N, C-alpha and C positions, 0 to 999 in steps of 0.2 A: 783589699778584702774587708768587708763592713767588720768594726769592732764595738765591742760593749764596754763604755766607759763608765764606770760607778763612782757614786758619791754619797758617801757617808757624813753624818754631823750630829752632834750632840751640842746640847746650850751651854751646858756648864763643864768645867775642867775634871770635876770628880765623877761625870757619868761615864758610861762604858760605850764603846764601838763595838764590840765583837759580834753582838747578833744581827747589826745590820753588815758588817763585814764577811760574818759568816753565809748570810743570803745573798749578797752579792756576788759573792765566789761559788755558791751554787748555781747561780742565775748566767754563770759564764761571763763574767767581767774580766778583761785583758788587763785594764789597769783600774785601781780604785784610788780616787781622790779623799783626803778626810781633815774634817775641818773640827776640831774640839774646843769646847769653850765659847762657840759662837753661836749666836741668835739667829734663828730664822727671819727674824725680821729687819735684821742687818742685810744691806744689799751688797756691803762690802766685805766679802768672806773669799780670803786669798785661794784656797784650795778649789773652791765652788769655779771661781773665775778660771783658774788652771784648766779645770776639766772640762768647762765650756768652751775655752780656746781650741782646746784637744780636738773638738768636734770636725769629723769631714764628711763627707756626702757617703749615706748610705749607714753610718754609725748609729748606734742609739745612746743615750743618755740615761741611765738606771738609777734609780733609787728604792730604798727599801720602802719608803712612805711618801705621800705627797708633800706632808708638810717639812722633810727633812730639804725638801728642793726650796720651797718657799712657803710664807704665811700669809701673803697677799694675792687676790686674784689677780689683779694688776700687774704682778711682778711675774706670777704663772704665765699670764698670757705674753709677756715682754719675751720671757725665756723662750717658750713655746715659738713665737717669732723669730728668735734668733736660729732654733735650730731649724726653723721650716726654710729658712734663708739658706743655711749650709746643706739642706737637702738631707739633714738628719734627723732622729726620730725621740721620742721619750718613753720611757717604760716605768711604771711603779708596781714592786713587785707584791705590795700588800694590798691595792686596791684593784689588780688586775687591767692596771692601764696600759695600752700598747697604742701611740700615736701612728703608727705604720699603717692603719686601716682608718676609712672615714668613720666608722662606729667608734673606735679608740678614740679618736680626737674628738667627737662629740662628748664621749664619758669624761674625758679629761678636763673639758670647760664645766660641766655638770658638777663633778667632782669639787672642782679648784672653787667655784661658787659656794658650795655647801661648806667647805673647810673655811672660807672666809666667813661665813655666816656665823658658824659654829664658834670662831676665834671672837665675832663681836658679841656674841651671847655672853661670852663667858667674861668679857671685858667690862660688859655693863653690869654683869651680876656681882663683880669683884668691887666696881665702884658703887655699886647701890649698899653693898656689906660694909664699905669704909664710911660712905656715909654715914649710916646708921651707929657704927661704932663711934662715931666723931660725936653724934648728938648726945650718945651714953660716955661720954667724955674719955674715950679710949683712942688712941691712935697707933694702930698696927704699924708694924716696919721699924725701920732706922729710927733711933731719937731724934728728937728735933733739937735744932741748936738753938739757945737762949739768946735773944735781942743782942 
């Protein structure tokens, strides 16, 4: 019998998973794996790996938002290929993506590319802001060590 396997993640230990867990439960997830204090940029996420290994034919891997699963298009595609090889599907509740249909698969790839573009734009803006601050003698972030 096909199952829905949920995955929830927050980047810092002080963030709360409750919103994601409630949404995954409402979506009918049979089991929910949780990573707390783990960045989406990291490919080494213990509970994520367990959830992915749990996937069998006909199962659906469910996340609250696409960025809970991954932050790079390359990694999203790799995950989707793994699911496809296992004849499993992917569903994102917020973006209403469901790869059990050809249109859902298409939307998955488009939104994955948009998510990566958004991340790169934010990164460029952050780096530009840091460069301007440095020109003005300000160095935000952790204090620098002296030689």
